[in-house]
C-alpha positions, 0 to 999 in steps of 0.5 A, a space after each residue: 846489797 846491805 847486811 847486819 850481823 845478827 848475834 853472829 849470823 849475817 842477815 841480808 836485807 833490802 830497805 826501799 821506799 820512804 814512809 812508815 816501816 813495813 817488814 815483810 818475812 817470807 816463807 820457807 825455802 824462798 827469799 825476800 826476792 822471790 816471795 815479795 819481790 817477784 809478786 810485786 809487794 815491793 814495788 807496790 808498798 814502796 810507793 807509799 812505805 819504806 819496806 824492810 825485807 830480810 832474807 830469813 836465816 837459812 834462805 836467800 843471801 843470808 848465812 845458812 847455818 847447818 845446825 838445827 840449834 841455830 833455828 826455831 821461830 824465836 831465833 828467826 824472829 829474834 833477827 827481825 827485832 835486831 833489824 829493826 833496832 839496827 836500823 832504829 825503827 821503833 814500831 812497824 807494820 808486819 807481814 809474814 807469809 807461810 813460815 814467814 807468818 808463824 815467825 810473825 805470830 811468835 813476834 806479836 806475842 813475844 814483842 807486841 810493842 814493836 808492831 802497829 798491825 800484822 797481816 798472817 798470810 798462808 797459815 792456820 792454827 796447828 796445835 800439833 806443831 806439825 807431825 814430827 815424823 813428817 818433818 824427819 821425813 823432809 830433812 832426810 829427804 834434803 840430805 839423801 844423795 839419792 833423791 829417787 829414794 825418797 818415797 814420802 810424798 810431802 818430803 819429795 814435793 819439799 825437796 823438789 821445790 827447794 832444788 828448783 829454788 837453789 836452797 841450801 839443802 843442809 840448811 833447810 834439813 837443819 831448820 826443819 828439825 829446829 825447835 817447835 813449840 805449840 801455842 796455847 789457844 788462850 795466848 791469843 786473847 792477849 793480842 791487842 793489835 789488828 790482825 788480817 789473816 789471808 788465805 787461799 781457798 784451795 790452800 791445801 798446804 795448811 789447815 783450816 784457818 778460821 779457828 786461828 782467826 777466831 781465836 785472835 780478838 777482832 782478826 779479820 779472815 780473807 779467803 782468796 777464791 780459787 787460790 793455793 798456797 804458791 799463788 795466793 801472794 800475787 793475788 790483786 785482792 790480797 794487795 787491796 786488802 793489805 793496803 786498806 788494812 795498813 792505811 787503817 792501822 793505829 800509829 
């Protein structure tokens, strides 16, 4: 199992296949194996690409700090950049899902020279960067010693999912309370790389993805009819669209 040291945080990653590099960044309370392996993405893409799948800090087999200062999209995105440097990869294709898409958005604005094209899955524009009261309730639900006392519906759902995945609840609580900042819509006008946004039509975990697609010049939005947040990644329509999108990406 390969690891590398990302400024003091040990990050686990998988590196499979050959060809042009693709980096896949998974969602919150998931892992590279669950988000990309179990859904068939790694086996599919590794037939034509070199597929790099890190476990985001706080997840999977990577280190799981328990302080909120260790998280935030910039710190998690910096792990991706350091991994590319570690592997000697100058430019890559990039896909993120849910939290991974938020990390990908920060990366495409912060380090655009490192990415040829970006796929954003399970994401919408949120100028409020989520309700801080909801984030606090979810963090508290992770930290409680009495799960039956969790009455906040979203917090209960977040806790139940994380427990089912065998996550480190203290790490997820710290991540939930990590630094967040909204992105002014004008920043998206700077994007020059191709962007594909993919969202399930029944995804009630996020808002309307159309405003985000409209903000990014030339972005394409694919709505997966009948799919929700958890089952969209396995949809064949998603995979077919990404294969076509990556094949057409500029060198």
